[in-house]
C-alpha positions as CSV (number, residue, x, y, z in Angstrom):
1,X,-29.1,-6.3,29.7
2,X,-30.1,-4.7,26.4
3,X,-27.3,-4.8,23.8
4,X,-27.3,-3.0,20.4
5,X,-25.0,-3.9,17.6
6,X,-24.7,-1.3,14.9
7,X,-23.1,-2.9,11.8
8,X,-21.7,-0.8,9.0
9,X,-19.1,-3.2,7.7
10,X,-19.8,-5.6,4.8
11,X,-21.0,-9.1,5.7
12,X,-18.0,-10.7,3.9
13,X,-15.6,-9.3,6.4
14,X,-14.2,-11.1,9.5
15,X,-16.8,-9.3,11.6
16,X,-19.5,-11.7,10.5
17,X,-18.2,-14.6,12.6
18,X,-17.6,-12.3,15.6
19,X,-21.1,-10.8,15.4
20,X,-22.7,-14.3,15.0
21,X,-20.8,-15.6,18.0
22,X,-21.5,-12.6,20.2
23,X,-25.3,-12.7,19.5
24,X,-25.4,-16.4,20.2
25,X,-23.5,-16.0,23.5
26,X,-25.5,-13.0,24.7
27,X,-28.8,-14.5,23.8
28,X,-27.9,-17.8,25.6
29,X,-27.3,-15.7,28.8
30,X,-30.7,-14.1,28.5
31,X,-29.7,-10.7,27.2
32,X,-31.8,-8.8,24.7
33,X,-29.9,-8.3,21.4
34,X,-30.8,-5.8,18.7
35,X,-28.8,-5.7,15.5
36,X,-29.0,-2.7,13.2
37,X,-27.6,-2.7,9.7
38,X,-26.6,0.6,8.1
39,X,-24.3,1.7,5.3
40,X,-22.5,-1.3,3.8
41,X,-24.0,-3.3,6.6
42,X,-27.2,-3.3,4.5
43,X,-25.5,-6.0,2.4
44,X,-26.2,-8.4,5.3
45,X,-29.8,-8.5,4.0
46,X,-28.7,-10.4,0.9
47,X,-26.4,-12.8,2.6
48,X,-28.5,-16.0,3.2
49,X,-26.6,-17.0,6.3
50,X,-27.5,-13.7,8.0
51,X,-31.0,-15.0,8.6
52,X,-29.5,-17.2,11.3
53,X,-28.9,-14.0,13.4
54,X,-32.7,-13.7,13.8
55,X,-32.6,-17.0,15.8
56,X,-30.6,-15.2,18.5
57,X,-31.7,-11.6,18.3
58,X,-34.7,-9.9,19.8
59,X,-34.8,-7.5,16.9
60,X,-33.0,-7.0,13.6
61,X,-33.5,-3.8,11.7
62,X,-31.8,-1.9,8.9
63,X,-31.6,1.6,7.4
64,X,-33.9,1.6,4.4
65,X,-32.1,4.5,2.9
66,X,-28.8,2.6,3.0
67,X,-30.4,-0.5,1.4
68,X,-31.9,1.5,-1.4
69,X,-28.6,3.3,-2.1
70,X,-27.0,-0.2,-2.5
71,X,-29.8,-1.5,-4.8
72,X,-31.2,-3.9,-2.2
73,X,-34.9,-3.8,-3.0
74,X,-36.0,-7.1,-1.4
75,X,-36.6,-6.9,2.3
76,X,-36.3,-10.3,4.1
77,X,-39.1,-11.2,6.5
78,X,-36.6,-11.6,9.4
79,X,-35.6,-7.9,9.3
80,X,-37.6,-4.7,9.7
81,X,-37.1,-1.5,7.8
82,X,-36.1,1.5,9.9
83,X,-33.8,4.5,9.8
84,X,-30.7,5.9,11.5
85,X,-32.9,8.7,12.8
86,X,-35.2,6.1,14.6
87,X,-32.1,4.4,15.9
88,X,-30.7,7.6,17.3
89,X,-33.9,8.3,19.2
90,X,-33.8,4.8,20.8
91,X,-30.1,4.7,21.8
92,X,-30.9,5.6,25.4
93,X,-32.8,2.3,25.8
94,X,-29.7,0.2,25.5
95,X,-27.2,-0.7,28.2
96,X,-24.4,-1.3,25.7
97,X,-23.9,-0.2,22.1
98,X,-21.2,-1.9,20.0
99,X,-20.3,-0.7,16.5
100,X,-18.7,-2.8,13.8
101,X,-17.3,-0.6,11.1
């Protein structure tokens, strides 16, 4: 199963632990997990612990416009720059889409 997490909540919210546990659990069961950061979710890019998500996810990407709006100019090597437009074009590829807002 292909699962997409769209994260728009800040990484300092309770969602962080939930997202981490879900990605670990799904990956351990052989599911493909893609995490997309948008809006305030772009702040995950500057949280050092967020890199651990890349150990469990097939793909991690973020909205480059959201990151620039929030003054995040350094792109970590564990995440790829993308856009919400690209995300919208690929939604049909996923079996499940879960949004954390």
